[in-house]
N, C-alpha and C positions, 0 to 999 in steps of 0.2 A: 496546677495539673489536677483533673478530674479523677475520682476514684471510679471503680467499675460500677459500683451501684448508682453513682451520679450519672455517669454516662449511659448508663442502662434506662435511667429515668428520662433523662432528656432524649433519647433515643426513641423511647416509647411515645412521647409528646411529638416528635418530629414525625414519625411513621402516621400517627393519626391525622396530622394536619396534612401530609402528603397525599394519604389514601382519601381524604374527604374532599380533595381537589377535583376529584372525577368520579362520576358515577359509574364508570365503566370497569374502574380498578379498585373498588371500594374497601377491598380486603387484601389487595395484593402484598403490601409490606408486611402484614402480619402472617400471612401465608407463608411467603417466602422465609420469613425468619423461622417459623414452624419447622418447615422442611430442611432448610439448612441445619437447624439444631438437632433434627432427628439424624440426618446423614451424617453430620460431625460426629455424633455418639456412636453411630454403627460404625464408623471408620475407626474407632478407638481413642478418638481424641478426649484429651483430659476435659473435666468440668470447667476449669477455667476458660481452655481455649473454646469450648462450645458456647460459653456466655459471650465471648468475644465475636465468634461467628454470628451469634444471634443479633448482637449489636451493629454488626455490619449489615445482616439482613433488615433490620428496622431502617438503617440509612442508606441502603442502596440506591434509592429512588428520591433522595433529598434533592438533588438537581433538577426533579420536576417542577420545584418551586419557582425556578427561573423561566419556565416553558409558558408561553401565552395560554391562557384558558381555552382560546377557541381552537388551538392545535390539541391540547389535552382532552377536550370535550368533542373533538369531530367524530360525528357517528359513523363514517364510512372509513375507507382505505385513505390514507394520506398521500397526496401528490409529493412529487419529488422535492419541491422546496420546503413543504411542511416536515417531510421524513428527516431531513438535513437539520431542521431546527429541533426536532425531537431528539435525534442522535446526540445532539448537545448536552442532553442532561446528564450524561455520564461525566463529561468533563466538570459540568457544573458539582456534581456529587463529589468529585477529587477535590477540587477547590474548597467546596464548604467543609468537608470534614477535615481537610488539612488546616483550616482556620481555626478548629476547636482548640487547638494547641499542641504540645509536645507529647509524645508518647501514642499517638494515634495512627501513625503511619501505616501499620500493620492493616488496622481496620480501615482505613481509607483506599489501600490497594485492593483488599477483598472486595468491599462494596463498589468501587467504581469501574473495576474490570468484569462486571457481571455481563457485558456484551462484547468482552474480547473473544477472539477465537483462536485455538491452537495452531491454525494455518496462517495466522497473521492478518485476516481479512477483517476483523472485529474493531469496534471502536471504544473508547477515544484516541487510543495511542497505537493501534495496529500491532500490539505485542503479538508474539508468537509463543509456542509452548515453552521454551527455556525460560520465558520472563514470568510465567504465570504458576504461581505457588499453589499447592493443593487446596488451600483455603478459597482462592479465588476462582479456581476451577470447580469447585463445591458450589460456590454462588451461583455461576451461570447455571448450572444442572438445575439448582433449586429455583431459579427465576423462570426457566422455561417450562420446568414441570409444573410449577404453580400456575403459570400462565394458561398452561394447557387444560389442567384439572379445572380451573375456576371458572364459574357461570359469569358471563358478562351480559349487560342488558341485550344486546343483539344476537347471543348466542349461549347455548347450554354449554357447560363443561364437556369436553371431549370424552369419548369412550376410552377405556383402558387400553383396547387393541389399537386404536388411533393414537394415543398418547405414545405408548412403546415404539410403534412405527417411527413417528416423529422424532424420537429421542434418538432411536436406533441410526436414522438417515442423518441426524446431526453428527454422530459419532462416525459414521461412515463418510461424511463431507470433511472429517478432520476440524471439526467446529468445537467439540465438547469431549470431556475426558470419558474415555471408554469405561475404566473400572468404576469410576463414581456413578456414572449413568447405569452400568449394569445393577449397581447397589440400590439406585433410585427404581429401576423396573423391578427387581427382586421384592422391593417394599411398597409397592405401588398401591395395593390396597390399604395399607396403613397411612401412606402420603395423602391419599385423598380425603382421608378423614380430617387432615389438619389444614386444609385450603379455606 
């Protein structure tokens, strides 16, 4: 069984490998990790819980290692078949983290559920609000916020007003947690320095 220090060290290595696979998301895992840690602390989570959240952030896209490079590096919108393959990364994340060993089940859930939605229309397991812990909900908000703020080779990071509008639309659609999203919006200036 790994110590938290050992798990953090492995997670940093994995995040570096995952982020280096695609020029489009070269700092995504690190940005999600910083935003998730900030939000966890702002929610009053213990220092230990925030460290676990940060590990989940580092590992949340480990499943992309199982996605073909031609899909990860596709410069435009993905077609239906490509999107279906890309969506599999969350299942691979769930499986790969689970294979680390005992004691990582909570990190496994928080990381792998970052594309689940409160209304049950997310993936990989189509879970709904009762099945999603606050930490998994936090990871979903951190993932979306980071992706919107981050500059990509094909677009600059979005304006704060656009990010707020998209986040609020996701809350209105019952995709992400309203309270955590409100916290992210409240601290958007600070979060934008973390991407």
